[in-house]
C-alpha positions as CSV (number, residue, x, y, z in Angstrom):
1,M,-5.3,23.4,-9.9
2,L,-6.6,19.9,-9.5
3,R,-10.4,19.7,-7.6
4,F,-10.2,16.5,-5.8
5,A,-13.2,14.6,-4.4
6,L,-13.0,12.8,-0.9
7,F,-14.3,8.9,-0.9
8,G,-13.8,8.0,2.9
9,A,-13.8,10.2,5.4
10,G,-12.1,7.8,7.7
11,R,-8.7,7.6,9.5
12,I,-7.0,7.2,6.4
13,G,-9.6,9.6,4.4
14,A,-8.6,12.6,7.4
15,M,-4.9,12.1,6.7
16,H,-5.6,11.8,2.8
17,A,-7.9,15.5,2.9
18,A,-5.5,17.4,4.8
19,N,-2.3,16.7,2.1
20,I,-4.7,17.4,-0.4
21,A,-5.3,20.4,1.0
22,A,-1.7,20.8,2.2
23,N,-0.7,21.2,-1.8
24,P,-1.3,24.5,-3.4
25,M,-1.6,22.5,-6.8
26,A,-5.0,21.0,-5.8
27,S,-7.9,21.9,-3.5
28,L,-11.1,19.7,-2.5
29,A,-14.2,19.7,-3.6
30,W,-16.2,17.3,-1.9
31,V,-16.0,14.8,0.7
32,F,-18.9,11.0,0.6
33,D,-19.0,8.6,3.5
34,V,-21.3,6.7,4.7
35,N,-21.0,8.1,8.1
36,K,-21.9,11.6,7.2
37,N,-20.9,13.0,10.8
38,A,-17.4,12.4,9.3
39,A,-18.0,13.3,5.9
40,E,-18.7,17.1,7.6
41,T,-16.3,17.1,10.1
42,V,-13.7,16.3,7.5
43,A,-15.4,19.1,4.4
44,A,-15.5,21.7,6.9
45,K,-12.0,21.6,7.7
46,H,-11.0,22.1,4.5
47,D,-13.8,24.5,2.8
48,A,-15.3,21.3,1.2
49,K,-19.0,20.1,0.3
50,P,-20.0,16.7,2.1
51,A,-21.7,15.0,-0.3
52,R,-25.4,12.6,-0.2
53,S,-24.0,10.3,-2.1
54,A,-20.6,9.6,-4.5
55,D,-22.4,10.0,-7.5
56,E,-23.4,13.8,-6.1
57,A,-19.7,14.2,-6.5
58,L,-19.1,12.7,-9.8
59,A,-22.0,14.7,-11.7
60,D,-19.8,17.9,-10.8
61,K,-18.0,18.7,-13.9
62,T,-15.3,20.7,-12.3
63,V,-14.2,17.6,-10.6
64,D,-10.9,16.0,-12.2
65,A,-9.8,13.5,-9.9
66,V,-11.0,11.6,-7.2
67,L,-9.3,10.0,-3.9
68,I,-10.6,6.7,-2.8
69,A,-10.5,6.0,1.0
70,S,-13.6,3.7,1.9
71,S,-14.2,0.3,2.7
72,T,-12.2,-2.1,0.1
73,D,-16.0,-3.5,-0.8
74,T,-16.4,-0.2,-2.9
75,H,-13.2,-0.3,-4.3
76,V,-14.5,-1.7,-7.7
77,P,-17.5,0.3,-7.6
78,L,-16.4,3.6,-7.4
79,I,-13.2,3.2,-9.8
80,T,-15.8,1.8,-12.3
81,A,-18.1,4.6,-11.9
82,S,-15.7,6.8,-11.3
83,A,-13.7,6.1,-14.7
84,R,-17.0,6.1,-16.7
85,A,-17.3,9.8,-15.1
86,G,-13.6,10.8,-16.6
87,K,-12.2,11.5,-13.1
88,A,-8.1,10.5,-12.7
89,I,-8.2,8.0,-9.3
90,L,-5.6,7.4,-6.5
91,C,-7.5,4.3,-4.8
92,E,-6.1,2.4,-1.4
93,K,-4.6,-0.8,-1.7
94,P,-5.9,-3.1,-2.5
95,I,-8.1,-2.4,-6.0
96,D,-10.5,-5.8,-4.3
97,L,-10.0,-8.8,-2.7
98,D,-11.5,-10.9,-5.1
99,I,-9.4,-11.3,-8.4
100,K,-12.8,-12.3,-10.3
101,K,-14.0,-8.8,-9.3
102,V,-10.5,-6.9,-10.1
103,E,-10.9,-8.7,-13.9
104,Q,-14.0,-7.6,-14.6
105,C,-13.6,-4.2,-13.5
106,R,-10.3,-4.5,-15.7
107,K,-12.8,-5.1,-18.6
108,D,-14.8,-1.8,-17.6
109,I,-12.6,0.0,-17.4
110,A,-10.7,-0.6,-20.5
111,K,-12.1,1.4,-23.0
112,T,-12.2,5.1,-20.5
113,S,-8.5,5.4,-20.8
114,V,-8.7,7.6,-17.6
115,P,-5.4,7.9,-15.4
116,V,-5.7,5.1,-12.5
117,Q,-3.1,5.4,-9.2
118,I,-3.3,2.3,-6.9
119,G,-1.6,3.3,-3.2
120,F,1.5,1.3,-2.5
121,N,2.2,4.5,-0.4
122,R,5.4,1.9,0.1
123,R,7.0,3.1,-3.2
124,Y,7.8,6.4,-2.3
125,D,9.8,6.0,1.0
126,A,12.9,8.2,0.4
127,T,15.3,5.5,2.2
128,H,12.9,2.6,-0.4
129,R,13.6,4.3,-3.1
130,A,17.5,4.8,-2.3
131,L,17.8,1.4,-2.5
132,R,15.8,0.6,-5.8
133,Q,17.9,2.9,-7.2
134,A,21.3,1.5,-5.6
135,V,20.3,-1.6,-7.2
136,A,19.3,-0.3,-10.6
137,Q,21.9,1.3,-10.9
138,G,24.6,-1.9,-9.9
139,E,25.7,-0.7,-7.0
140,I,25.7,-4.4,-5.6
141,G,26.6,-6.1,-9.0
142,T,23.8,-7.9,-10.1
143,L,20.4,-9.0,-7.1
144,E,20.8,-12.0,-4.8
145,V,18.9,-11.7,-2.5
146,L,16.0,-9.2,-1.5
147,I,14.4,-9.4,2.1
148,I,11.9,-7.4,3.6
149,T,10.6,-7.1,7.3
150,S,7.4,-5.8,7.8
151,R,5.7,-6.3,11.5
152,D,3.1,-4.2,12.8
153,P,2.9,-2.9,16.5
154,E,-0.4,-4.8,17.3
155,L,-2.7,-7.8,16.4
156,A,-5.6,-5.6,15.1
157,P,-8.9,-6.5,15.9
158,L,-10.8,-9.8,15.1
159,P,-14.3,-8.1,13.5
160,Y,-11.3,-5.8,11.3
161,L,-9.8,-9.1,9.7
162,K,-12.8,-10.8,9.7
163,S,-13.6,-9.1,6.7
164,S,-9.6,-8.4,5.8
165,G,-9.0,-11.0,3.0
166,G,-6.3,-12.6,5.6
167,I,-3.1,-11.5,5.9
168,F,-1.6,-12.0,2.4
169,R,-3.8,-9.6,0.6
170,D,-4.4,-7.0,3.6
171,M,-0.6,-7.0,5.1
172,T,1.7,-9.1,2.1
173,I,0.5,-7.3,-0.4
174,H,2.4,-4.5,0.1
175,D,5.7,-6.3,0.5
176,F,5.2,-8.6,-2.5
177,D,4.4,-4.7,-4.3
178,L,7.5,-3.2,-2.7
179,A,9.3,-6.6,-4.2
180,R,7.7,-5.6,-7.4
181,F,9.1,-2.3,-7.7
182,I,13.1,-3.0,-5.8
183,L,13.1,-6.0,-9.0
184,G,12.3,-4.5,-11.9
185,E,11.2,-7.8,-12.6
186,E,8.6,-10.3,-12.0
187,L,8.3,-12.5,-9.8
188,T,7.7,-16.6,-11.0
189,E,7.2,-18.2,-7.6
190,I,6.0,-18.5,-4.3
191,S,5.9,-20.5,-1.7
192,A,4.4,-19.3,1.8
193,A,4.7,-20.3,5.4
194,A,2.9,-19.5,8.1
195,S,1.3,-20.2,12.0
196,V,-0.8,-18.6,14.5
197,K,1.3,-17.4,17.7
198,I,-1.0,-14.1,18.8
199,D,-4.6,-15.3,19.4
200,P,-5.7,-18.6,18.7
201,G,-9.4,-16.5,17.4
202,V,-7.2,-15.8,13.9
203,A,-7.3,-19.3,13.5
204,S,-10.9,-19.8,13.7
205,L,-11.3,-16.6,11.0
206,D,-8.9,-19.3,8.6
207,D,-6.2,-16.8,8.9
208,Y,-2.4,-16.2,10.6
209,D,-1.5,-14.0,12.3
210,T,3.0,-14.8,11.6
211,V,4.2,-15.6,8.1
212,M,7.1,-15.8,5.8
213,V,6.6,-16.2,2.4
214,T,9.8,-17.1,-0.2
215,M,9.9,-16.5,-3.3
216,K,12.2,-16.7,-7.6
217,A,12.2,-13.6,-9.7
218,A,12.6,-14.4,-13.5
219,S,15.9,-13.6,-13.1
220,G,17.2,-16.3,-10.1
221,A,17.3,-13.4,-7.7
222,L,15.3,-14.7,-4.4
223,V,13.2,-12.9,-2.4
224,S,12.4,-13.5,1.5
225,I,9.0,-11.5,3.1
226,N,8.4,-12.0,7.5
227,N,5.5,-10.7,8.4
228,S,4.4,-11.0,11.8
229,R,0.8,-8.8,13.9
230,R,2.1,-8.1,16.9
231,C,6.0,-6.2,17.3
232,V,6.5,-4.7,21.2
233,Y,8.9,-2.3,20.1
234,G,6.6,-0.8,17.7
235,Y,6.4,-0.2,13.7
236,D,8.9,-2.5,11.7
237,Q,9.8,-1.6,8.1
238,R,13.8,-2.9,7.2
239,V,14.4,-3.6,3.2
240,E,17.6,-5.5,2.6
241,A,19.2,-6.1,-0.8
242,F,22.6,-8.6,-1.3
243,G,24.3,-8.6,-4.4
244,S,27.5,-9.8,-5.9
245,K,29.5,-7.1,-4.3
246,G,28.1,-5.8,-1.2
247,M,24.2,-5.5,0.5
248,V,22.8,-1.8,1.1
249,Q,20.0,-1.4,3.0
250,S,16.9,0.7,4.3
251,D,16.4,0.6,7.9
252,N,13.9,2.5,10.4
253,P,13.6,5.8,10.8
254,L,13.5,7.0,14.0
255,P,11.6,9.9,15.5
256,N,14.3,10.3,18.3
257,M,17.9,9.7,17.5
258,L,19.4,10.7,21.1
259,K,21.7,8.6,22.2
260,R,23.0,8.8,25.7
261,S,26.8,7.7,26.8
262,D,28.4,6.9,30.4
263,A,30.5,4.8,32.2
264,G,28.9,1.8,31.9
265,A,27.4,2.1,27.9
266,T,26.4,3.8,25.6
267,Q,22.4,3.6,24.8
268,S,20.5,4.4,21.5
269,L,17.1,6.1,23.6
270,G,15.1,5.7,20.0
271,V,12.3,4.4,19.6
272,L,10.4,3.5,16.7
273,H,7.1,5.0,15.0
274,H,3.7,3.5,16.8
275,F,2.4,2.6,13.0
276,F,2.3,2.9,9.0
277,I,0.4,6.8,9.1
278,E,3.7,7.7,11.1
279,R,6.1,5.7,9.8
280,Y,5.5,6.9,5.9
281,R,3.6,10.3,6.6
282,Q,5.6,11.2,4.3
283,A,5.5,9.1,1.4
284,Y,1.3,9.3,1.8
285,L,2.4,12.9,1.1
286,D,5.0,12.2,-2.1
287,E,2.5,10.2,-3.3
288,L,-0.3,12.4,-3.5
289,N,2.4,15.0,-5.1
290,E,3.4,12.6,-7.6
291,F,0.0,11.7,-8.6
292,I,-1.4,15.8,-9.2
293,D,1.8,16.8,-10.9
294,R,2.2,13.1,-13.4
295,I,-2.1,14.4,-13.8
296,G,-1.4,17.6,-14.7
297,K,1.5,17.1,-17.3
298,G,-1.1,14.0,-18.8
299,L,0.9,11.6,-17.6
300,P,0.2,7.8,-16.5
301,P,1.0,7.3,-12.9
302,T,3.7,4.9,-12.0
303,V,2.0,2.8,-9.7
304,D,-1.4,2.0,-12.0
305,F,-4.1,-0.7,-11.7
306,E,-2.0,-3.0,-13.1
307,D,0.2,-2.8,-10.0
308,G,-1.8,-3.3,-7.8
309,R,-3.9,-6.4,-9.6
310,R,-0.2,-8.0,-10.3
311,A,0.0,-7.8,-5.8
312,L,-3.5,-9.0,-5.7
313,I,-2.6,-12.9,-7.6
314,I,0.8,-13.3,-5.6
315,A,-1.2,-12.9,-2.6
316,D,-3.7,-15.6,-4.1
317,A,-0.4,-17.3,-4.9
318,A,0.6,-17.7,-1.3
319,F,-2.7,-18.5,0.4
320,E,-2.3,-21.6,-2.4
321,S,0.8,-22.5,-1.2
322,L,-0.2,-22.7,2.1
323,R,-3.2,-24.9,1.1
324,T,-1.2,-27.4,-1.2
325,G,1.9,-27.1,0.9
326,K,3.9,-26.6,-2.9
327,T,5.5,-23.6,-4.4
328,V,3.3,-22.2,-6.9
329,K,4.8,-20.8,-10.4
330,L,2.9,-17.2,-10.2
331,S,1.6,-16.3,-13.7
332,Y,-0.6,-13.0,-15.1
333,G,-2.3,-13.9,-17.8
């Protein structure tokens, strides 16, 4: 039985708390949030204790693991403190918005040997994983082109975007990681283009709401990512892998697959999931379940601190490409 401390009791934290409680090999021991009422509400729902501080939860020697779902600026301090306390760590992405802080965190926890998993939940989507397996097994021959489409249903509030680190670090970072996961090799160069097409207020934040990225992998395979902060028909998440022998696609799952036919036409009446919690609900469960299983068996996470670090390096390079108007070579140090 893995005993968890949860840091962050907002929308994502509450979901993670329920997922921990649903796993027969885990239990929720502590919940901490700067919003005391939120922590007390989530803790009470799952027979856990609300902590007065993160340190109080980390001091409990019966706690085996922590799940960090608090604001991004708290991730590095909590990862560092948790690692020094000897707790296994599952942290939502990104590790931080500043690569210098990520590098310092890496140095600070290097000698702890504590497993750290970063929450790139899209790796755990069943159809995305099936696509990756098809590519790895050579079902489409040599992979030549990978196309990732990721579009949010609506623009996030400007105050959120102001502290998000920009679209590449906040949104596209998921797609950078997914590309590395599917390719099974490193990306070597990147070129980015971006516009403000939805709200002029985004430009005042020195950010963008519509972007396209092209990348090249070590094998020469090409990757195209397109993002939009507004998609009027729902949360659009699709992947296409094209190769020398054919193509595989991971399409949008629909909560309702109803079709209606009459004398005039056949219509699909299904609509997309609204947003990421609904779309990736099972992926979040599978992500946590794998973490619990591997920690219990003494195995390292399959998506780790280095994956989080490299995704941020790619995001930073995308912004550099925008700034210079040039293709940027990727170096991971």
